[in-house]
N, C-alpha and C positions, 0 to 999 in steps of 0.2 A: 604562129601564135594560135593557141587553141581557141575555139569559138566560145567555150564556156568559161573563159578567163574572167576573173573579177574586175569589173571596170569601176574605179573609184568615183563616187558621186561628188561633184564639186560642192563645196560648202560656202555659204555666204560669209564674207569677212567683215571686219569693222569698216573697211573702206566702202563696201557695198551699202551698208546701212547709212554711212555718212553721206554718200552720194544721193541716196533717196531722200534723206532728210533735207539736204541742201536744195534739191529740186522742188520738194514740197514746200519748203519755207519760201523759196523765191516766188513760186506761183501764188502762195497765200499772200505774200507782201504786195505783189502787183495787183491782185484782185482786191485786196484790202484797201489799197489807195483809191482805186476806182469806185468801189462801193461806198467808201466813206464820203467821197465827194457827191455821190448820188444821194446819200443820207442828208447832206446839207441842202441839196437841191429840192428834196421833198420836205424841207422845213423841220427836220429833226433837231432837237436842241443840241447845241455844240458839245455839251458835256456828255451826251449819249450817242454821238455819231459812231463811236467805236463798236457799239453793240450791233448795228445793222450788218456790217460784213461778218461779224462773229456768228450771227444767227444763220445767215445764208450759207457761208462756207463751212460752218460747223455742221450743218445738216448734210452737206456733201461728203465731208470727211467721215463722219460717223455713220452715215447711211450705207457706205460701202461695207463697213464692219458689220452692221446689222444684217445686211443681205447675206454675208458669208455665214454668220452665226445661225440665221434662221433659214438656211437653205433647205432643211428638212421639215420646216414648220408647215402648218396647214396653208392652203392656198390664200385664204382671206388675210392671214397675217403677212404673207409674202407680198400680196398685192398692196397692202397698206404701206409697207416699207418702200416698195418700188414707187408708189405714188409720191411719198415724201421726198425720196431721193431725186426722182425726175423733176418734181416741181422746184426743188432747191437748185438743181443744176441748170434748169431752163431759166430760172430767175437770175442766177449769177451770170450766165452767158448773155442774156438779154440786157442786163444792167451794164455789164462791161462794154458790150457792143454799142449801146446807146450813148454811154459816156464818151467813148472814143469818137463816135460819129459826130456828136454835137460839138465836141472840142475841135474836131477837124473842120467843121463848117465855119467855126468862128475864128480859126487861125489863118492868117495870110502870111506866107513866108516866101522868100525868093529862092529857097533851096528846094530840096526834094519834097514834093507834095503828092500824097497818095489819095486815091479816091475813097469815097465813103465805104464802099463795099469791102475794099482791101483792108481799110483800117478796122472796120467792124469784125472781119474774120480774124485778123491778127490779135485783136483784143480778147478774143475768146480762148486763146491759148493759156492764159494764166489760170482760170478756174479748171480747165481740163488738165493742166499739169498738176494742180493740187489733187484732183481726184485720182489721176494715174499714179502719183507717188504714193498715196495712201494704199491704193490697191496693190501695188508692187510690194510694199513693205509687209502687208498682211500675207500675201502669197509666199514670200520668202520665209517668213516666220513659220508658216504652217507646213510647208513642204521641206523644211530643213531636216536632213537625216539625223536620227538620234545619235548621241554620243555612245560609242561602244564601251561597255563596262567590263573591265577585266575582273573575273572572279578571284576572290582572295584565296590564297593557297591554304589547304586544310593542314592542320598540324598532324605530323606523323605520330602514330601511337607506338610507344616503345613497349615491346612485349616484356612481361616480367621475367627477370633472370632466374635461372634455376638455383643459384647460390644465394638468393636473397634470404634475409633473416626471417625465420618463422614468426608469425604473429604471437605475441604473448597472450597467454590465456588469462582471462579475468578470474579473480578468486571467486569461488562460489558464494552466492549470497545466502542470507539466513533462510530464505524460503526454500532455496535449493537444498540446503543442508537438512532442513526439516523434512523435505520430500525424500531425500536419499536415506535418512536415518529412520528405520522402522521402529526403533526403540524409543523414540522421543515422545510417543504417546499422542502425537498430533497427526491427523490425517493428511495425506498429500495435498498439495495446493490445488491441483485440478479436481480432486475428489471433493475438497471443501467447497470449491466454487460450484460444482455440480449439485451439491446438497443445498446450497443457498438458492439456486435457481436451476432446476433440472433442464430447462430448455435453453439455457444460456450458452451451451457448448456449440460453436459454429460447426457446420458440416463442411469440412474441407474438401469433400469429394465433389461438391457442386462448383463448377467452374463459372466464374463471373465474367460475362462478356458485355461490352458496351461501356457507357459512361459510368463513373463511380457513383454509388448510391449516396443520397443526401444524409443518411443516418446509418449507424452501425446496426448489427443484428440485435445486440442486447437492448439498444434503445428502441428499436421497432418492437421487440418482444414486450418491453415495458409499456409501450403505447397500446399494444393490442390486448394486453392482459386484462384490463378492466372490461373490455367487450365480452370476453369469455366468462367473467364473473357475473356480468349483468344478464347475459343470454346463455341459455343452456346449449344451444347449437347455432352459433352465429354463422352467417354466410360470408363468403369471400368478399362480396361487394360491401357488406357492412364493415368489415375490418379495413378494407381499402379506403372507404370513405372516412373512417376514423383517423387513419394515418394521414390522408390528404388534408383533413381539417387541422391537423397539428402542424402543417406546413412542410411535410416531407413527401417524397416520391417513393414508390415501391414497385419493384419489378414482379412479374408473374412467378418466376421461380423462387424469389425470396418470399413472396406471399404464400406459396405452397409450403415452403420450409417452416414459416411461422405458424401456419394453420396446423400442420402435422405435429409440431412440438407442443403447442398449447393444448391441442386435443389429447395428446398423450398425457400431458400433465393433468388435464381435467378429469380424464378417466382413471388416473392413478390415485386421485384423492378419495 
């Protein structure tokens, strides 16, 4: 067997989670019973005795979660969580042990009778089982290997066949006929547009790189045109600020193109 063979990582099953849940629930129930009797002994109202074990064992359960979440937090935060967790654990263990020892001293039986030390140590297993079950569940959840995702197959592209029908040509529009017919007496479309606004013809030789502009060339020319009317020789910064004030962005090459076109139009008048 090759040394670099892939070793499958065991995954947690539903039975593993169920076992941890049963262990944690059993430890919580045993500790809950002892702490509820201690709540009665410290004269808590009978209607509120269920809150005493919920507070103590709740701090134990969630304290483990908080310690794992805040493992990279500053030292003061981790120290505070450790203090709460240690205090709750010590209180639960001490209360369970004291409850068992006092009941053992008051019970007289003819059967098996354990010493106070043994009874006290065994009574601490319930809160420790609760803390251990919560810790195991969190570790299994965090270290479970991710599920492998199978990439979806890409659709195959069918190359166009050589005997495919040619695309039908659209009938020429009225503007195209007027442009092609020199005897119509109307100037071509592009020449008519150039006469309306000489600087509106985009320079196709300039290659646009980067994100698309927020406004077209004609719109930017219309925005910058009042600046050239108000100023005899406006600067690039003045034109750029005027375009930015209108809520648009403008690149340096487009600004150069606009400055050149409008200056040519201004000198031509």
